[in-house]
DRENDO-625687 format. One record per atom (N, C-alpha, C): x, y, z; residue in one letter. Coordinates in steps of 0.2 Angstrom, whole numbers, plus 5000, padded with zeros to 4 digits. Example, Ala and Ser with C-alpha at 12.3 -4.5 7.8 and 13.67 -1.06 7.14 Angstrom:
# residues 2
506649725039A
506249785039A
506649845039A
506449895035S
506849955036S
506450005039S
//
This chain:
# residues 358
500549935001M
499950015002M
500450075002M
500350134996S
500650174994S
500650225001S
501150275002I
501050305007I
500550355007I
500450395002R
499850425000R
499050395002R
499250335000M
498450295002M
498450285010M
498950285011M
499050265020M
498750315023M
499050375021K
498750455024K
497950465022K
497750435017T
497050445016T
496650385021T
496850345020L
496550305025L
496550325033L
497150355034D
497050385042D
496550445041D
496550485037A
496250535037A
495450525038A
495250465034L
494450455034L
494450395038L
494650345040I
494650295044I
494750295050I
495450325051G
495750335058G
495250385063G
495250435059R
494650485062R
494050465064R
493850435061L
493050385063L
493250345068L
493850295067I
493850255074I
494050275080I
494550335080V
494650365086V
493950405088V
493550425086S
492850455088S
492550405091S
492450325089L
492050285092L
492350245100L
492950245099L
493350205104L
493350245110L
493250215116V
493250235122V
493950255126V
494050325127S
494750335131S
494750285136S
495450275138P
495650225142P
495650275148P
495550225155A
495650245161A
496250275164A
496350325166R
497050365168R
497250305172R
497950285172R
498250245177R
498850275179R
499150235185G
500050275188G
500350235183G
501150255183I
501750235182I
501750175185I
501850095182P
501950055188P
502650065191P
502650025196A
503350045200A
504049985196A
503849945193D
504249905191D
504049885182D
504549935178I
504349925170I
504849875169I
504449825167L
504849775163L
504749755155L
504249805152S
504149795145S
503749845143S
504249875137I
503949925132I
503649915126I
503149945123L
503149935116L
503150015113L
503650025109L
503650075106L
503250075099L
502850135096I
502550125089I
502950165087I
503450135079R
503750205075R
503550175069R
502950205067P
502850205059P
503150285057P
503350265049G
503750315045G
504150305041G
504750355041G
505250345038G
505950325042G
506450315039I
507050315043I
507250365048I
507250435045G
507550485049G
507350485055G
506350475057D
506150465063D
506250405068D
506350355065A
506750295067A
507350325070A
507850345067V
508550345068V
508550405076V
508150445076L
508150515080L
507750485087L
507450405085L
506950415091L
507650355095L
508250345092A
508950295096A
509050335103A
509150395102P
509450425109P
508750415116P
508150425112A
507650395118A
507750325120A
507750285116I
507850205116I
508350205120I
508950235120H
509550205125H
509350255133H
508950305134S
508850325140S
508450275143S
508050245141I
507550195143I
507850145147I
508350105141R
508950065145R
509150095150R
509450165150N
509950175156N
509650175162N
508750185162N
508450205168N
508250145169N
508150085166Y
507950025167Y
508049965164Y
508549945167P
509149905164P
508749825162P
508249825165L
507749755166L
507349755161L
507249815156V
506649805153V
506649795147V
506149755144R
506249715136R
505849785132R
506249795127I
505949845122I
505849805115I
505149825114T
504949795107T
504849845103T
504949855095I
504749915091I
504049895086I
503649935086L
503249915080L
503349965075L
503749935070A
504049975064A
503449965058A
503849965052E
503549945046E
504149935043E
503949905034R
504749875032R
505149935031R
504749985030R
505350045028R
505750075032R
505750055036N
506250095044N
506350025048N
506049985047A
506349945052A
507049905052A
507549925046G
508149915046G
508749955050G
508250005051V
508650065057V
508750025064V
508249985067F
508449965074F
508949915074F
509049855070P
509649835072P
510249875073P
510249935072L
510949995073L
510950005079L
510249995084V
510150015091V
510249935096V
510849925098P
510849885103P
510249865107P
510149905111E
509449905117E
508749865114E
508749885108V
508149875105V
508149775105V
507649745109D
507549675110D
507449645104D
506749675101E
506149645095E
506049695090E
505949685086V
505649735080V
505249695076V
504549705076L
504049685073L
503749755068L
503349725062C
503149775057C
502349765058C
501949805057Y
501349805054Y
501149805049Y
501649795045D
501249805038D
501649705036D
501749675040R
501749595039R
501449575045R
500749545042P
500149535048P
500449495052P
500749435053L
500849385056L
501249435063L
501549465061E
502149515065E
501749555070E
501249605066F
500549655068F
500349605073F
499949525073Y
499649515077Y
500049485083Y
500649475083L
501049465090L
501049545093L
501249575089A
501149645094A
500449645098A
499849635094L
499349655097L
499149605102L
499349545102S
499349485107S
499849495113S
500349555112G
500649545118G
500349575125G
500649585129R
500549615134R
501149665139R
500949725139Y
501549765141Y
501349815146Y
502049845150D
501849895156D
501649945152D
501949965146I
502050045144I
501950025137I
501550065133V
501450065126V
501750155125V
502050155122I
502350235119I
502250235109I
501650275108D
501650295101D
502050355101D
502550325096T
502950395094T
502950425087T
502050395085E
502150445078E
501750525079E
501950555076Q
501750645076Q
500950655077Q
500750625071W
500250655069W
499650605067W
499550565064H
499150515061H
498850465067H
498150435065R
497750425070R
497850345071R
497950305065L
497950255066L
498450215072L
499050225071S
499350205077S
499150225084S
499050295084A
498550275091A
497950245092A
497650255086V
497150165090V
497550095089V
498050075088V
498550035089V
498750015097V
498850105098A
499250105107A
498350085111A
497850105109R
497350105113R
497050015112R
497249985108I
497149925108I
497549855113I
498149885110V
498649835114V
498549845122V
498449795125R
498549765132R
499049795135R
499149855138A
499649875141A
499249945147A
499349935152P
498849995156P
499050075156P
499750075154V
499950145150V
500050155145V
499750215144K
499850225135K
500050295135K
500450305131I
500850385131I
500750395123I
500650465121G
500950505115G
500750555115G
500750595108F
500850665107F
500150695107F
499750735111D
499150775110D
498950805104D
499250785097S
499150835091S
498550835088S
498050815091N
497450805087N
496950765092N
496450745087E
496050695091E
496150635095E
496850635091R
497150555093R
497350555101R
497350615104R
497450615112R
496750585116R
496550565113R
495750525117R
496150455116R
496550415112M
496850365114M
497350355121M
497550395123F
498150405126F
497950395137F
498150375139T
498050395146T
498550455149T
499050465144H
499550525147H
499850545141H
499650625137T
499850645132T
500250715133T
500750725128L
501150755128L
501250805124L
501350885122P
501550945116P
502050925111P
501750935105Y
502350915101Y
502250985098Y
502950995096S
503051065094S
503451055087S
503251095083H
503751095074H
504351125076H
504451165081E
505151205083E
505551175087E
505451105089E
505751085093E
506151015087E
507051005089Y
507350935086Y
507050885089Y
506750855083E
506450795085E
506650735089E
507450735089A
507550685095A
507250715104A
507250785103V
507050805110V
506250795110V
506050805103S
505150775104S
505050705107S
505450655104F
505350605107F
505550575114F
506150615116A
506150625122A
505650645128A
505150695124T
504750725129T
504450665130T
504150615128L
503850555127L
503950515134L
504550535136L
504650475140L
504650525148L
504450595147L
504350625155L
503850595159L
503450555157P
502850525163P
503350455166P
503850435163L
504150385167L
504550395173L
504750465175K
505250475179K
505050545181K
504950545188S
504950605191S
505350655191S
505150715190G
505550775189G
505950795181G
505650745178G
505850755170G
506350735167G
506650715161W
506950685158W
507150695153W
507750725153G
508150765146G
508150725139G
508250655140G
508650625135G
509050645130G
509650675135E
510050725132E
510550665125E
510650695119L
510750665113L
511750625116L
512050585114T
512650575115T
513050585109T
513650595107A
514050585101A
513750555096A
513750485098Q
513650415094Q
513050385097Q
512450395092F
511950325097F
511850275090F
512150255087L
512050205081L
512550175081L
512450105081Y
513050055081Y
513250015075Y
513450015072I
513549945065I
513649885067I
513249845067P
513549775067P
513949735063P
514249675066A
514949665064A
514949625056A
514449615055A
514349595046A
514149635043A
513849715044A
513649765040A
514549785038A
514949795045S
515549815044S
516149785036S
515949715039E
516449675036E
516049685027E
515349695026K
515249705017K
515449755018K
515449815021A
515749885019A
516349875018A
516849845021A
517549845019A
517749815013A
517349755010V
517449725004V
517049774998V
516749824999L
516249834994L
516749914992L
517249934998L
517650004998L
518249974998L
518349914996R
519249884994R
519549924989R
519149934982S
519349984977S
519750024980S
519550054984L
519650134986L
520550134989L
520650054991N
521350054993N
521650115000N
521050105004G
521150155011G
521150225011G
521050255003N
521050335002N
520350375008N
520350405009K
519950445011K
519450465006K
518650455009F
517950455003F
517550505006F
517350545003V
516650565004V
516050525001V
515550535007A
515050515005A
514550545001A
514050524996I
513450574995I
512850534992I
512350554995F
511750534996F
511450594992F
511250564986P
510650614982P
509850594983P
509750554987G
509050534986G
508750584990G
507950584991A
507350604996A
506750564994A
506450565000S
505750534999S
505150584994S
505450664995I
505050694992I
505350744989I
505150734980V
505450774975V
505750854975V
505250864979E
505450934982E
506050944986E
506350884989R
506950894993R
507750884989R
507550854982R
507850844979R
508550884975R
509050894977W
509650934974W
509750944966W
509650864963G
509850844957G
510750824956G
510550764952A
511150734951A
511650764947A
511550824943D
511950854941D
512350894944D
511950934950R
512350964954R
512850934959R
512650874960F
513050844964F
513450804960F
513450804954G
514150784951G
514550854949G
514450894950Q
514850954949Q
515150964956Q
514950924961I
515250914969I
515650864967I
515550814965S
515850744964S
516750764960S
516450784956V
517150824951V
517650864954V
517350904958R
517750944964R
518050934967R
517850874970L
518150844979L
518850784975L
518450764968V
519050734964V
519650754964V
519650824962E
520250864959E
520450894966E
520250874971A
520450884977A
520750844981A
520750794978G
521250734980G
520950684984G
520050684985F
519650624989F
519150594983F
519150544985K
518750484983K
517850504984K
517450484981V
516950494981V
516450424980V
516050394986V
515650354985V
514850364987V
514450354983V
513750374981V
513350304985V
513050334990V
512550304994V
511650304992V
511250254994G
510750264994G
510450184989G
509650194989G
509350134986G
509350124979G
508950074977R
508850064969R
508650124966R
508350154968E
507950214964E
508550264963E
508950264968D
509550344966D
510050294962D
510150234959R
510650204955R
510850254947R
510250274945E
510450304938E
510950364941E
510350404946D
510850464948D
511550454951D
511550384953G
512450374956G
512750364951G
512650344947D
513050334940D
513350394937D
512750434935V
513050544936V
513550564942V
513350564946I
513850574952I
514550534953I
514550484952A
515350454952A
515550424946A
515350484942G
515550454934G
516150494935G
516450524940A
517050564938A
517550504939A
518250494940E
518850454941E
518950444949E
518850414951G
518950394959G
518250384963G
517650404957G
516950374961G
516750324960G
516450314966L
515950214968L
515250234968L
514950204965N
514250204965N
514050144969N
513850144975L
513450084979L
512850094980L
512350124977A
511750154978A
511150084974A
510950054980G
510550014977G
510649934977G
511449954980I
511849874981I
511949864990I
511849914992T
511949905000T
511249905005T
511049855009N
510449865014N
510549935018N
510249935024L
510249985026L
510750005031L
510749955035A
511449925039A
512149915035A
512149915030E
512749915027E
512949985022E
512650025021T
512350095018T
512650125026T
512550115032A
512650145038A
513450115040A
513550085037A
514350065040A
514750075034A
514650115028V
514950135021V
515150215027V
514550255027I
514650315030I
514950315035I
514850255040A
515250265047A
516050265045A
516350255037L
517150235037L
517150305032L
516650355031S
516750415028S
517050455031S
517450515027T
517550575030T
517050625031T
516350635027L
515850675028L
515350655023L
514950675025L
514250655020L
513750715018L
513750715011I
513350775008I
512650745006I
512150785008S
511550745009S
511050805008S
510350785006G
509850845007G
509450815015G
508850825014D
508450835020D
508350765019D
508650705023S
508450635022S
508550595027S
508150525027G
508350495032G
509150475032G
509350475027V
510250465027V
510550495031V
510450565030L
510750615034L
510850595040L
510250575044H
510250555051H
510650515053H
510650455048L
511250405049L
511750425052L
512150465047A
512750505048A
512750545054A
512250575057V
512150605063V
512250565070V
511950505068G
511850445076G
512850415074G
512950415069L
513650385067L
514250435069L
513950495071D
514450535073D
515050555068D
514650555061I
515150585054I
514850655055I
515450705053P
515250755050P
514750745044P
514350815043T
513750815037T
513850875033T
513650885028V
513450945026V
512750945021V
512150975024S
511650955023S
511351015018S
510850985013L
510351055009L
509651045013L
509351105016F
508751115018F
508451155013F
507751155013G
507451205010G
506551185012G
506251135008P
505551115010P
505351075020P
505951055020G
505951035028G
506051095033G
505651075039I
505851135045I
506651115048I
506951155046A
507751165049A
507751135055A
507351175058A
507251185066A
507051115069A
506751085067K
506651005070K
507150955065K
507250965060W
507450915057W
508450905056W
508550975054A
509350995052A
509850965059A
510250935057P
510750935061P
511150985067P
511250955072R
511751005077R
512251005079R
512651045081G
513451045083G
513851065076G
514451055079E
514951095077E
515051045070E
514850995070K
515150945064K
514650935060K
514150995059H
513750985055H
513551045052H
513551075044V
513251135041V
512551115036V
512151165040V
511551165036V
511651225032V
511451195024L
511451255017L
510551275019L
510351325020N
509851355019N
509551405017N
509251415010Q
509151475007Q
508551525013Q
508351505016N
507851535022N
507451565016N
507151565011L
506651595006L
505951605011L
505551655009S
504951675013S
504551605013S
504451565008C
503951535008C
504051455009C
504751465012S
505051385016S
505151405022S
504951355028P
504851285025P
504151275024P
503851225022C
503251215019C
502951145020C
503351115025T
503151035025T
502751055031T
502150995032R
501950995039R
501850935041R
501850895046F
501950835050F
501850775043F
502650785040G
502750745033G
502450755026G
501950795027S
501550815020S
501850875018S
502150865010T
502350945007T
501850945001T
501751005000S
501351004995S
501751014988S
501351004983P
501951014975P
501951094976P
502651104972C
503051174974C
502651214966C
502351274966P
502551314961P
502751344958P
503351344963E
503951384962E
504551334958E
504451274959D
504951224956D
505551214960D
505351194966A
505751194972A
506451224972A
506251304972R
506751364971R
507251384977R
506951334981C
507151344989C
507851314989C
507851244985M
508451194984M
508851214979M
508551224972K
508851254966K
509351314968K
509251354972E
509751404974E
510151394978E
510251344980I
510851334984I
511351314979I
511951334979T
512551334973T
512951274976T
513151244970A
513751194974A
514451244975A
514451304973G
514951334976G
514851344984G
514351334986Q
514151344994Q
514351264996Q
514051234993V
514251154997V
514851124995V
515251164990M
515851144990M
516351174997M
516151244997A
516451285001A
516351235009A
515651245010A
515651185016A
515951135018A
516051095012A
516551035013A
517051045014A
517551085011V
518251095012V
518351115018V
517951155022G
518151185029G
518051105034G
517651055032F
517850985036F
518450935031F
518650955026L
519050915022L
519750945024L
519950995025K
520551025029K
520750985034K
//
């Protein structure tokens, strides 16, 4: 089922079901928390930025069993989070049934807006149900927390943990919060063997929304300049990025791995890079979680919520009056042909990259 169809069903069916279900009775937080179900539908970026909150749960409740209910398109993130005990997908019927038939002390719905995940949280057998109060979905929870568009998403997820600990819970970010499985590291080493140990810059040209794409030709200009500066270039991404990758890696010294690696292997390649250059994407957050420097290109997306933070990250944003234009994961077709992205120049990107490469 397409993402657009899922959103349509949520708006129609989700709103109806939420209105029919009885709100759960308010319960206190159990003294001993031994099992938590975290619901995380959506894309890769949301799943990555949930990892610091998962670390916080394990640090404060060492004996807790953490189960994730995700979907196939983002489930590959959670093998990079060692605290996760089990990953189930709601778009795999048997696994969805296992999630619904389980018993948990706490269920936390980390979805920001859509209602069907809140319905799942309401149905799951758990005395405490926590979620964002962003619309009528708030009726499905025993504890609700506010959601802000101007707060870094990892911090928003940490907010959902506040009911679990008296005195508040900051969910501070560590420098690295994703970790590469051994098999993925070994595969990355094999794929990069042709570089003979030379330093390289990773480039991810893709995006889930066409308005967030900068374009293969522009990334190709960056690739040529990087090679001239003595660096190798490795393109990462999915099968849909393969053709763009051929354009970008066309210069001598370029390697196109788009469509060849799974998510963990892509992360392993990025972990060996000197720098990642990317648009506003889930792959960008992989680099952040691995403590790899980034140069990112923002326009339609909300930089305050999604852009990487810290000295290792440069965010390029033209800050046009019409941007950002994304709300709750939805971006309307741009009447100006994504001018906010097209006005970012190759010179700006290269200048930011050189600042790290020196």
